[in-house]
C-alpha positions as CSV (number, residue, x, y, z in Angstrom):
1,M,-9.8,12.7,-7.7
2,A,-8.6,10.7,-4.7
3,F,-7.6,7.8,-7.1
4,E,-5.7,10.2,-9.3
5,Q,-3.9,11.7,-6.3
6,A,-3.0,8.3,-4.9
7,A,-1.8,7.1,-8.3
8,A,0.3,10.3,-8.8
9,F,1.9,9.8,-5.3
10,R,2.6,6.2,-6.0
11,S,4.2,7.0,-9.3
12,L,6.4,9.7,-7.7
13,V,7.5,7.2,-5.1
14,I,8.4,4.5,-7.6
15,H,10.0,7.0,-9.9
16,R,12.2,8.5,-7.3
17,C,13.1,5.2,-5.7
18,V,14.1,3.5,-8.8
19,R,15.6,6.3,-10.8
20,W,17.0,8.8,-8.2
21,S,18.4,7.4,-4.9
22,V,16.8,4.0,-5.0
23,A,17.3,4.0,-1.2
24,T,13.7,3.9,-0.1
25,L,12.9,1.0,-2.4
26,L,15.7,-1.1,-1.1
27,I,15.5,-0.3,2.7
28,A,12.8,-3.1,3.0
29,S,15.4,-5.6,1.7
30,G,18.1,-4.4,4.1
31,V,20.1,-2.6,1.4
32,L,20.7,1.2,1.5
33,L,22.1,2.6,-1.7
34,T,23.8,6.0,-2.2
35,P,24.3,6.6,-6.0
36,S,27.3,8.4,-7.4
37,F,28.5,10.0,-10.6
38,I,29.2,7.6,-13.5
39,P,31.0,8.3,-16.7
40,S,29.0,8.1,-19.9
41,V,29.8,5.3,-22.4
42,Q,29.1,4.9,-26.0
43,A,25.6,3.6,-26.8
44,Q,26.9,1.2,-29.4
45,A,28.7,-0.9,-26.8
46,L,27.0,-2.6,-23.9
47,P,30.0,-3.2,-21.7
48,N,30.5,-6.0,-19.3
49,L,30.9,-3.9,-16.1
50,G,33.8,-4.7,-13.8
51,D,34.3,-6.4,-10.5
52,T,33.5,-3.2,-8.5
53,E,29.8,-3.5,-9.3
54,R,29.8,-7.3,-8.8
55,E,31.1,-6.9,-5.3
56,E,28.2,-4.7,-4.3
57,L,25.3,-6.2,-6.3
58,S,25.8,-9.2,-8.6
59,P,23.5,-10.0,-11.5
60,A,22.0,-12.9,-9.5
61,M,21.4,-10.6,-6.5
62,E,19.8,-8.0,-8.8
63,R,17.4,-10.6,-10.1
64,R,16.5,-11.7,-6.6
65,L,15.9,-8.1,-5.5
66,G,13.7,-7.5,-8.6
67,E,11.7,-10.6,-7.8
68,Q,11.2,-9.4,-4.2
69,I,9.9,-6.1,-5.4
70,M,7.7,-7.7,-8.0
71,R,6.0,-9.8,-5.3
72,Q,4.9,-6.6,-3.6
73,I,3.8,-5.0,-6.8
74,R,1.7,-7.9,-7.8
75,R,-0.2,-7.6,-4.5
76,N,-1.1,-4.0,-5.3
77,R,-4.6,-3.4,-6.6
78,D,-3.3,-1.3,-9.4
79,Y,-1.1,-4.0,-10.9
80,L,-2.8,-4.9,-14.2
81,D,-2.8,-8.7,-14.2
82,D,-4.2,-8.9,-17.7
83,A,-2.9,-11.6,-20.1
84,P,-3.5,-9.9,-23.5
85,T,-1.9,-6.6,-22.4
86,Q,1.1,-8.3,-20.8
87,E,1.6,-10.6,-23.8
88,Y,1.5,-7.6,-26.1
89,L,4.1,-5.7,-24.1
90,N,6.3,-8.7,-23.7
91,N,6.2,-9.5,-27.4
92,L,7.2,-5.9,-28.1
93,G,9.9,-6.0,-25.5
94,N,11.3,-9.3,-26.8
95,D,11.4,-7.9,-30.3
96,L,13.6,-5.0,-29.0
97,L,15.8,-7.4,-27.1
98,A,16.2,-9.7,-30.2
99,V,18.4,-7.1,-31.9
100,R,20.5,-6.6,-28.7
101,P,20.7,-10.0,-27.0
102,E,23.7,-8.7,-25.0
103,A,21.2,-6.4,-23.1
104,R,20.2,-9.5,-21.2
105,G,23.6,-9.5,-19.5
106,E,25.8,-12.3,-18.5
107,A,22.9,-13.7,-16.3
108,Q,20.7,-13.8,-19.4
109,Y,17.8,-11.9,-17.7
110,D,14.4,-13.1,-18.7
111,Y,12.8,-9.7,-19.0
112,F,9.3,-9.2,-17.8
113,F,7.2,-6.2,-18.9
114,F,4.0,-5.3,-17.0
115,V,1.5,-2.6,-16.6
116,V,0.2,-0.6,-13.6
117,R,-2.9,1.6,-13.5
118,D,-1.6,5.1,-13.3
119,P,-2.6,8.2,-15.4
120,M,0.9,9.7,-15.3
121,L,3.1,9.4,-18.4
122,N,5.8,7.2,-17.0
123,A,7.6,3.9,-17.0
124,F,10.2,2.5,-14.7
125,A,12.9,-0.3,-14.6
126,L,13.5,-2.5,-11.6
127,P,16.6,-4.5,-10.9
128,G,17.0,-7.8,-12.8
129,G,14.9,-7.0,-15.9
130,F,11.5,-6.1,-14.7
131,I,10.0,-3.1,-16.5
132,G,6.8,-1.4,-15.7
133,T,4.7,0.8,-17.9
134,H,1.8,3.2,-16.8
135,T,-1.5,2.9,-18.5
136,G,-1.3,6.7,-18.9
137,L,1.7,6.3,-21.1
138,I,0.1,3.7,-23.4
139,L,-3.0,5.9,-23.8
140,A,-0.9,9.0,-24.6
141,A,1.2,7.3,-27.2
142,Q,0.1,8.0,-30.8
143,N,1.8,4.9,-32.3
144,E,3.7,1.8,-31.4
145,S,7.1,3.4,-32.0
146,E,6.6,5.8,-29.2
147,V,5.9,3.0,-26.7
148,A,8.9,1.1,-28.2
149,G,11.1,4.1,-27.6
150,V,10.2,4.3,-23.9
151,M,10.6,0.5,-23.4
152,A,14.0,0.6,-25.2
153,H,15.0,3.4,-22.8
154,E,14.1,1.3,-19.8
155,I,16.0,-1.7,-21.3
156,G,19.0,0.6,-21.4
157,H,18.8,1.2,-17.7
158,V,18.7,-2.5,-17.0
159,A,21.4,-3.4,-19.5
160,Q,23.8,-0.8,-18.1
161,R,23.1,-2.0,-14.5
162,H,22.7,1.5,-13.2
163,I,21.7,0.3,-9.7
164,A,24.9,-1.8,-9.5
165,R,26.9,1.1,-10.8
166,M,25.5,3.2,-8.0
167,L,26.8,0.7,-5.5
168,G,30.1,0.5,-7.2
169,K,31.2,3.8,-5.7
170,Q,28.9,3.9,-2.8
171,R,31.7,3.7,-0.3
172,Q,33.3,6.8,-1.9
173,D,30.2,8.8,-1.6
174,M,29.6,7.8,2.0
175,L,33.0,9.2,2.9
176,I,32.0,12.7,1.7
177,P,29.5,13.6,4.4
178,L,31.6,11.6,6.9
179,A,34.7,13.6,6.1
180,G,32.6,16.8,6.2
181,M,31.3,16.0,9.7
182,I,34.9,15.4,10.9
183,L,36.3,18.6,9.4
184,G,33.2,20.5,10.5
185,A,33.6,19.3,14.0
186,L,37.3,20.4,14.0
187,A,36.5,23.8,12.5
188,A,33.6,24.4,14.9
189,S,36.0,24.8,17.8
190,S,37.3,28.0,16.3
191,S,34.3,29.1,14.1
192,P,30.9,27.5,14.6
193,N,29.6,29.0,11.4
194,A,32.5,27.6,9.4
195,G,31.9,24.1,11.0
196,V,28.2,24.2,10.0
197,G,29.1,25.4,6.5
198,I,31.6,22.5,6.0
199,M,29.0,19.9,7.1
200,M,26.3,21.3,4.9
201,G,28.6,21.7,2.0
202,S,29.7,18.0,2.2
203,Q,26.0,16.9,2.3
204,G,25.3,19.1,-0.7
205,L,28.2,17.7,-2.6
206,A,27.0,14.1,-2.0
207,M,23.5,15.1,-3.1
208,Q,24.9,16.8,-6.3
209,R,26.7,13.6,-7.1
210,Q,23.4,11.7,-6.8
211,L,21.8,14.2,-9.2
212,N,24.7,14.0,-11.6
213,F,24.4,10.2,-11.7
214,S,20.7,10.3,-12.4
215,R,21.1,12.8,-15.3
216,E,24.0,10.8,-16.8
217,A,22.1,7.6,-16.4
218,E,19.1,9.0,-18.3
219,R,21.3,10.3,-21.1
220,E,23.0,6.9,-21.4
221,A,19.6,5.1,-21.4
222,D,18.4,7.5,-24.1
223,R,21.4,6.7,-26.4
224,I,21.2,2.9,-25.9
225,G,17.4,2.9,-26.3
226,L,17.7,4.9,-29.5
227,D,20.0,2.4,-31.0
228,I,17.9,-0.5,-29.9
229,M,14.6,0.8,-31.4
230,R,16.3,1.8,-34.6
231,D,17.9,-1.6,-35.1
232,A,14.5,-3.2,-34.3
233,G,12.9,-1.2,-37.2
234,Y,10.9,1.4,-35.2
235,E,10.8,5.1,-36.0
236,T,13.4,6.9,-34.0
237,S,11.2,10.0,-34.3
238,G,8.8,8.1,-31.9
239,M,11.2,8.8,-29.0
240,I,11.5,12.5,-30.0
241,N,7.8,12.9,-30.3
242,F,7.0,11.3,-27.0
243,F,9.6,13.3,-25.2
244,G,7.9,16.4,-26.5
245,R,4.6,15.2,-25.2
246,L,6.2,14.4,-21.9
247,Q,7.6,17.9,-21.7
248,Q,4.2,19.4,-22.2
249,A,2.6,17.1,-19.6
250,T,5.3,18.0,-16.9
251,R,5.8,21.7,-17.9
252,G,4.4,23.1,-14.7
253,Y,6.6,20.8,-12.5
254,N,9.8,21.4,-14.6
255,D,9.3,25.2,-14.6
256,S,9.3,25.4,-10.8
257,M,12.6,23.7,-10.3
258,P,16.1,24.9,-11.3
259,A,18.0,22.8,-13.8
260,Y,20.8,21.9,-11.4
261,L,18.4,20.3,-8.9
262,R,16.7,18.0,-11.4
263,S,17.3,14.3,-11.3
264,H,16.7,14.1,-15.0
265,P,18.2,16.1,-17.8
266,L,16.0,18.8,-19.3
267,T,13.7,17.2,-21.8
268,T,14.6,19.9,-24.3
269,E,18.3,18.8,-23.9
270,R,17.4,15.2,-24.4
271,I,15.3,15.9,-27.5
272,A,18.1,18.0,-28.9
273,D,20.6,15.2,-28.3
274,I,18.4,12.6,-30.0
275,Q,17.7,14.9,-32.9
276,A,21.5,15.4,-33.4
277,R,22.1,11.6,-33.4
278,T,19.3,11.0,-35.9
279,R,19.9,14.0,-38.2
280,D,21.9,12.1,-40.8
281,Q,19.8,8.9,-40.7
282,P,17.3,8.2,-43.5
283,Y,13.7,8.7,-42.5
284,R,12.0,5.4,-41.8
285,Q,8.2,5.1,-41.7
286,R,6.7,2.1,-39.9
287,A,3.0,1.3,-40.3
288,D,1.4,0.0,-37.2
289,G,-0.9,-3.0,-37.4
290,F,-4.0,-3.7,-35.4
291,D,-2.3,-4.9,-32.2
292,F,-1.3,-1.5,-30.7
293,P,-4.7,0.3,-31.2
294,V,-6.6,-2.7,-29.9
295,I,-4.4,-3.0,-26.8
296,Q,-4.8,0.8,-26.4
297,A,-8.6,0.4,-26.4
298,R,-8.3,-2.5,-23.9
299,V,-6.2,-0.5,-21.5
300,R,-8.6,2.5,-21.7
301,V,-11.3,0.3,-20.3
302,L,-9.2,-1.6,-17.8
303,Q,-7.7,1.5,-16.2
304,T,-11.1,2.8,-15.1
305,N,-13.2,1.6,-12.1
306,S,-16.1,3.9,-12.4
307,A,-19.3,4.2,-14.5
308,Q,-18.3,7.7,-15.6
309,G,-15.0,6.3,-16.8
310,L,-16.8,3.7,-18.9
311,F,-19.1,6.3,-20.3
312,E,-16.1,8.5,-21.4
313,A,-14.3,5.5,-22.9
314,E,-17.4,4.6,-24.8
315,E,-17.6,8.0,-26.3
316,V,-14.0,7.7,-27.4
317,F,-14.7,4.4,-29.1
318,K,-17.8,5.7,-30.9
319,R,-15.7,8.5,-32.4
320,Q,-13.1,6.0,-33.5
321,V,-15.7,4.0,-35.4
322,Q,-16.8,7.1,-37.2
323,Q,-13.3,7.8,-38.5
324,N,-14.1,5.1,-41.1
325,T,-10.6,3.6,-41.3
326,R,-10.0,-0.1,-40.9
327,T,-7.7,0.3,-37.9
328,A,-10.1,2.8,-36.1
329,I,-13.1,0.7,-36.8
330,V,-11.5,-2.5,-35.4
331,A,-10.1,-0.7,-32.3
332,G,-13.4,1.2,-31.7
333,N,-15.6,-1.9,-32.0
334,Y,-13.2,-3.8,-29.7
335,G,-13.4,-1.1,-27.1
336,L,-17.2,-1.0,-27.4
337,A,-17.2,-4.8,-26.8
338,M,-15.1,-4.3,-23.7
339,V,-17.5,-1.7,-22.4
340,A,-20.5,-3.9,-23.0
341,L,-18.8,-6.8,-21.3
342,R,-18.0,-4.7,-18.3
343,R,-21.6,-3.7,-18.1
344,G,-22.8,-7.3,-18.1
345,A,-24.1,-7.4,-21.7
346,P,-22.2,-10.2,-23.4
347,D,-24.7,-10.5,-26.3
348,R,-24.1,-6.8,-27.2
349,A,-20.4,-7.4,-26.8
350,Q,-20.6,-10.3,-29.3
351,T,-22.2,-7.9,-31.9
352,F,-19.2,-5.5,-31.7
353,I,-16.7,-8.4,-31.9
354,D,-18.5,-9.7,-35.0
355,Q,-18.2,-6.2,-36.6
356,A,-14.5,-6.0,-35.8
357,R,-13.9,-9.4,-37.2
358,A,-15.8,-8.6,-40.4
359,V,-13.4,-5.7,-41.0
360,L,-10.4,-7.8,-40.3
361,K,-11.5,-10.6,-42.6
362,D,-12.6,-8.2,-45.4
363,G,-9.1,-6.7,-45.6
364,A,-6.9,-9.8,-45.0
365,P,-8.6,-13.2,-44.6
366,K,-5.7,-14.7,-42.7
367,T,-5.3,-11.8,-40.3
368,G,-5.8,-12.6,-36.7
369,N,-5.6,-10.5,-33.6
370,A,-4.7,-12.2,-30.3
371,A,-6.4,-9.6,-28.1
372,L,-9.6,-9.8,-30.1
373,T,-9.6,-13.6,-30.1
374,S,-9.1,-13.6,-26.3
375,L,-12.0,-11.2,-25.8
376,A,-14.2,-13.4,-28.0
377,I,-13.5,-16.4,-25.7
378,E,-14.1,-14.2,-22.6
379,V,-17.5,-13.1,-24.0
380,R,-18.5,-16.7,-24.7
381,L,-17.7,-17.6,-21.2
382,A,-19.6,-14.6,-19.8
383,A,-22.6,-15.6,-21.9
384,R,-22.4,-19.2,-20.5
385,Q,-21.8,-20.6,-24.0
386,A,-19.2,-23.1,-22.8
387,N,-19.1,-25.3,-25.9
388,E,-18.7,-22.3,-28.1
389,A,-15.9,-21.0,-25.8
390,V,-14.1,-24.4,-26.1
391,A,-14.4,-24.2,-29.9
392,E,-13.0,-20.6,-30.0
393,A,-10.2,-21.6,-27.6
394,E,-9.2,-24.6,-29.6
395,I,-8.9,-22.5,-32.8
396,A,-7.0,-19.8,-30.8
397,R,-4.5,-22.3,-29.5
398,K,-3.6,-23.4,-33.0
399,Q,-3.4,-19.8,-34.2
400,F,-1.4,-18.5,-31.3
401,P,0.5,-21.5,-29.9
402,L,2.8,-19.5,-27.8
403,S,0.1,-17.5,-26.0
404,R,0.0,-18.3,-22.4
405,G,-3.3,-16.4,-22.0
406,M,-4.9,-18.6,-24.6
407,A,-3.8,-21.7,-22.8
408,L,-5.4,-20.5,-19.5
409,Q,-8.6,-19.6,-21.3
410,Y,-8.7,-23.0,-22.9
411,A,-8.6,-24.6,-19.4
412,D,-11.3,-22.2,-18.2
413,A,-13.5,-23.1,-21.2
414,L,-13.0,-26.9,-20.5
415,M,-14.0,-26.4,-16.9
416,A,-17.0,-24.3,-17.9
417,A,-18.1,-27.1,-20.2
418,N,-17.9,-29.6,-17.3
419,R,-14.9,-31.3,-18.8
420,A,-12.8,-31.4,-15.7
421,D,-10.9,-34.6,-16.7
422,D,-9.8,-32.9,-20.0
423,A,-8.9,-29.7,-18.2
424,V,-6.7,-31.6,-15.6
425,A,-4.9,-33.6,-18.3
426,F,-4.2,-30.4,-20.2
427,L,-3.1,-28.5,-17.1
428,R,-0.8,-31.3,-16.0
429,D,1.0,-31.1,-19.3
430,Q,1.2,-27.4,-19.1
431,T,2.7,-27.4,-15.6
432,S,5.4,-29.9,-16.7
433,L,6.4,-27.4,-19.4
434,Y,5.8,-24.1,-17.5
435,R,6.7,-24.8,-13.9
436,S,6.9,-21.1,-12.8
437,E,3.3,-20.0,-13.7
438,P,1.1,-19.8,-10.6
439,Q,-2.0,-19.4,-12.7
440,L,-1.7,-22.9,-14.0
441,Y,-1.5,-24.4,-10.5
442,D,-4.5,-22.3,-9.4
443,R,-6.6,-23.7,-12.3
444,L,-5.2,-27.2,-11.7
445,A,-6.4,-27.0,-8.1
446,K,-9.9,-26.1,-9.3
447,G,-9.8,-29.1,-11.7
448,Y,-8.8,-31.5,-8.9
449,A,-11.6,-30.0,-6.7
450,A,-14.1,-30.7,-9.5
451,Q,-12.9,-34.3,-9.5
452,G,-13.1,-34.6,-5.8
453,R,-9.3,-35.2,-5.4
454,Q,-8.6,-33.3,-2.2
455,A,-4.9,-34.2,-1.6
456,L,-4.0,-33.2,-5.2
457,Q,-6.1,-30.1,-4.9
458,H,-4.2,-28.8,-1.9
459,M,-0.8,-29.8,-3.3
460,A,-1.6,-27.7,-6.4
461,L,-2.6,-24.8,-4.2
462,A,0.7,-25.1,-2.3
463,E,2.6,-24.7,-5.5
464,N,0.5,-21.8,-6.5
465,Y,1.2,-20.0,-3.2
466,A,4.9,-20.9,-3.3
467,L,5.3,-19.3,-6.7
468,R,3.5,-16.2,-5.5
469,G,6.0,-15.8,-2.7
470,S,3.7,-17.0,0.2
471,L,5.7,-19.9,1.6
472,P,3.8,-20.0,5.0
473,A,0.5,-20.4,3.2
474,A,2.1,-23.0,0.9
475,I,3.3,-25.1,3.8
476,D,-0.1,-24.9,5.4
477,Q,-1.7,-26.3,2.2
478,L,0.8,-29.2,2.3
479,G,-0.3,-30.0,5.8
480,I,-4.0,-30.0,4.7
481,A,-3.0,-32.3,1.8
482,R,-1.2,-34.7,4.1
483,R,-4.4,-35.1,6.2
484,A,-6.7,-35.6,3.2
485,P,-8.5,-38.9,3.2
486,D,-7.5,-39.7,-0.4
487,A,-3.7,-39.0,0.1
488,T,-1.8,-42.0,-1.2
489,F,1.6,-43.2,-0.1
490,Y,3.1,-41.7,-3.3
491,D,1.3,-38.3,-2.5
492,Q,2.7,-38.4,1.1
493,S,6.2,-38.9,-0.3
494,I,5.9,-35.9,-2.6
495,I,4.3,-33.8,0.2
496,D,7.2,-34.6,2.6
497,A,9.8,-33.7,0.0
498,R,8.2,-30.5,-1.0
499,E,7.6,-29.5,2.7
500,R,11.3,-30.0,3.5
501,E,12.2,-27.8,0.5
502,M,9.8,-25.1,1.3
503,K,10.7,-25.0,5.0
504,A,14.4,-24.7,4.1
505,Q,13.6,-21.9,1.7
506,R,11.5,-20.2,4.3
507,M,14.4,-20.5,6.9
508,E,16.7,-19.0,4.3
509,E,14.3,-16.1,3.7
510,L,14.0,-15.4,7.5
511,Q,17.8,-15.5,7.9
512,R,18.3,-13.0,5.0
513,E,15.7,-10.7,6.6
514,K,17.5,-11.0,9.9
515,D,20.9,-10.3,8.4
516,G,19.5,-7.5,6.2
517,T,20.9,-9.1,3.0
518,L,19.4,-10.2,-0.3
């Protein structure tokens, strides 16, 4: 119960910060935002917003702000740092963005989609293209189109730069309560009640403009999201169906608040608007593959931290297997394998994986599932079958060459098989291609440690910490690397150069914190 209350509170805070006033979220970065009313625009066009927004928050500043927030989110215990789940969401998000590349904006945002453990049906967008989804939303969705509808809606928020547009008229909104205070002070000399009324009225007007902005922004994101998911080939009814489910989940909360005080439009109004826009469109049915139900099963296990939660998940998976459809059998067996692995029974987990694979192979010999393959490698490693894990990972890398999770698992398998030299060679190639992945440097440090190369080990750790936003720790690691007995003259040169760069970056961060800027 405590976990659910904490999750609900955290969700409410994130939701209000990002969608309503955004003020609390940005105070830590020295920026206080006061949103204002914005005119709605046609969903078909993703306009290049004018210089007013740029003066307040440029696309580069938005990205920097989003990265700062993400560093805090990644440190939270409820941030789901799970490669198969993240890859699924990012593949889905990139499919949506492929039909609307202009949604990346002039800065060409590299969107990042992630998951947080939270039972509430919600998702949120951060500045700069970072979009979070709650586990509760994934589990409540009945098909992939419903998840795509929510993600497209959040893409609409980012594409329309709603936070920047709040700032665009921030100065105008700030004048409202200020003018009210001046007029109220003047009126108070002759009528104290009139003075108080003017002051409170001005504050109420400013608040109403905030609410107007939020409602209009939600409608705008709905329209843009609807177009995106339709063009990407998803069922537009998915957005309607999910809004209906969201309305039922929040009925008690909505019923207790008058419409004019809500930061979001009434869900019934949003449903009616979407229905009107899709009324003349031909019905399009989209059959989901195995990816969504398998990820749904994975999330169901990963979101729980209790034995009771695992038991309840296991019962759900058993019922799925009994449905006797290929999709349900694969997803159910996958979930049962996850439960067995969490309980420390890799042999039993392997049995369920074999059953899921048998169903896949029977229906389509060339069909592969990335999450199932990743779990198979994970089970082999847990069973201390290192050579088998390497064999699985080598096949997986050929089958899913773009999967970053598979690359990391391949390195793990090589290390487990006592092939540190091969692991280091592979990871060095990977870091030259993907310089911004801290997980690569973390594993590279372990590989160097297995080889007894102390200087390189701490240099890799420094890069890992720097990418995670911990520059003081990174600088400390460079100092340890400099003092390592095996540090060569070439290593010392690299250490000196990187230390100068990190110290300059750290000084810049401290200066921004002091000035209260981004």
